C-alpha positions, 0 to 999 in steps of 0.5 A: 500500500502506498505510504500516503494511503496508510489509514493511520498517522505516524506514531510519536516514535516514527516522528522522533526518528524523522520517518514521517508519513506524508499523507496523514495530516489532520484536514484542519490543522491550526487555524487553517481550514483547507482540505489537504486531500483535495487537488491543489497547486502550491507556489514555492519560492526559494533562493537556490539559483545554481543549476545543480541546486535548482535541479536538486530542488526540482527532484525534491518536488518530484518526490513530494508529488509522487507521494501526494499526486493531488498536490502540484508544486510550482517552484520559483528559484533565485528569490530574495528575502526582500521579494518574498517580503513584498509579496507576503505584504501584498498577499493575493493569489500571486503570493507564495504558499511555502517560502524559504530563506537563507538568512536565519537572522531574519526569522525574528522579523518573520515570526514577530510580524506574523508573515510566516505562520506559527508551525507549532499547531501543525507539529502537534497535530501531526505528532512531531516532537521537534526537540526529538527531530531537530538539533537544538541550535537549529531550533534556536534560529527558527523561532522567536519568543516562542513562535516556531514560524520556521523549520530547518531545511538543511544547515551550514556549519563552519569549520577550518580548512587547512593545507596539510602540505603546508602543515608538514612543511612547517612541522605542524603535526595537527590543526590548532585547538586553542587560540594560543595554538592558532596564533603560533601556527598562523605565524609559523605558516606565514611565508614572506616574499618581501618586506611587505608582501607574502607568498602565503599567510597562515590565516587571514583574520580580515573581516572582509575576506569571503566568509570571514564576517566577524560573527563567524569566528565570534561564535567560538567564544559562545557570546550572548548578543542580547539580554533577557529583555532583548537589549544589546549587551556586547559592551558587557560581554567579556567574550567581545573584548577577548575576541576582538583582541585575539583577531588583532593578535592574529593579524600582528603575528603575521605582519599587521593589518596593513600588510595583510589587507594589501595581500587580501586585495590580490585574492581571486573571487571566493567562488572561482578557481582563484579562491585564495585557499585553493591557490595556496595563498592561505594555509588555514581558512574559515569556511562552510561545508560546501567548500570541500565539494568545490575543492574536489571539483577544482582538483586542488593540487595539495592535500587538505583537511577539515577541523573545527575552528580553535576555541579560547584557551579558557574554553578548551572543553568546548572544542568541536564547536562552530558557527551554524546557520542554514536555510529555513522554510515556512508557510506564508500567512496569506496562503489559503492552502496552509494545510497542504502547504504544511504537507510540503514543509513537513516533507522537505524538513522531516522526511529522512530520505528526502533530507539525506538526498537533498543534503547529498545533492547540494553538499549541505549538512542534514538538519535532522538527527535521523538524517545525520545518522543515515548510512546513505549520507556522503561518507567523506570523513572530511564532510562528516566533520561538519556533522559533528560541529552541528551536533556539538552542544556548544555550537552557536547560531546568530540569535533572531531579532525583530530588526533582522540582520541589522545588528550583524551589519552594525557589528561588521561595520564596527569590526572593520573600524577596529581591525583597521585601528580606528577605534581608540577606546574599545569599551566606549566604542562597544557601548555606542555599538549597543546603543546603535543596535537598540535604536535600530530595534526600536525603529523596526518596531515603530 
């Protein structure tokens, strides 16, 4: 008997394992009143644009439609968050039913505004215990103040790629695990070609480099951005000072910001075959799991490995952590087919085989416990390093905020000034940063 014709719904045990049956939704979940067993066409908007990624999305939809022959899905890719937000505000028949975003720090806006519906009623009525299905860090960035308006749709974990040949040449036996080891290794791996030029740097701490946005490395300190009332507290957070000082020490150990910045400007595009790690200009590099596939496709001419990024010396027990983000999926508040839309969201985010197939296809990290344990996953041990980073209880994601990613942009701007030596009083500067973040938050609510 086909799975969508089974007479009873999946048990809690099946839900916990991620082995969810796709056709047993209650026809009246939450406040929605459409009948998901009736023929319907859903509009699904997403941000994937690369040909291989779009092909993987379309394959996912085909699998869904085989399980739900009465539900057709019209997929539109390469859609930005801004376009989605405009469509949801306008509503109407042209607006999407199911939406996805690559920007997890916008979830606070989606939940707080009500543009994405709360999924907890759908989860409860279909017997899914989200805490048993999804890692905690992923749940943290898909909800805001108790509103679970999104679910994880694959994840991105950040770690450290390192050039094994360069390590061997420098006499370094293993990747650094603490910030002190990190600084020593970076200095040892740096090769000058002249007074103010380089052949290679050990690690480029510059916040403008590729994925080097300050929030990525800052996650290694496990910082708290906001207090219980939602006020910015970076000036009160001891980790902020240690993080920024460590980034400066990393630069100083390799010649200083000015020389490193000149070298950075010689780097090729991040997504091209002139990527600085691929061309050997970087011995250690912060990046996400997708970089491994690109290195393989480009046939890198050196041996490389992956390890978690180092952690502060006084937090050695947290080694293995990393920065986590990912894609999120939800249901538009304006959709007239929310129960049918839930069937698609549920399939994409909780069906183990689907999550595994999609993760393998686009080389992202699976977003459910069951998928992470699947023997069908890519067996490359370097790729699996990112699975362990995702599952670490110490890994961190950016906290959702009602002003979306504005606070991250403010942190970036401040960090650019700090690394260039334009911040004379760090404490005063961080207090002004907190004031700016709080002011932006108030404006977003007005």
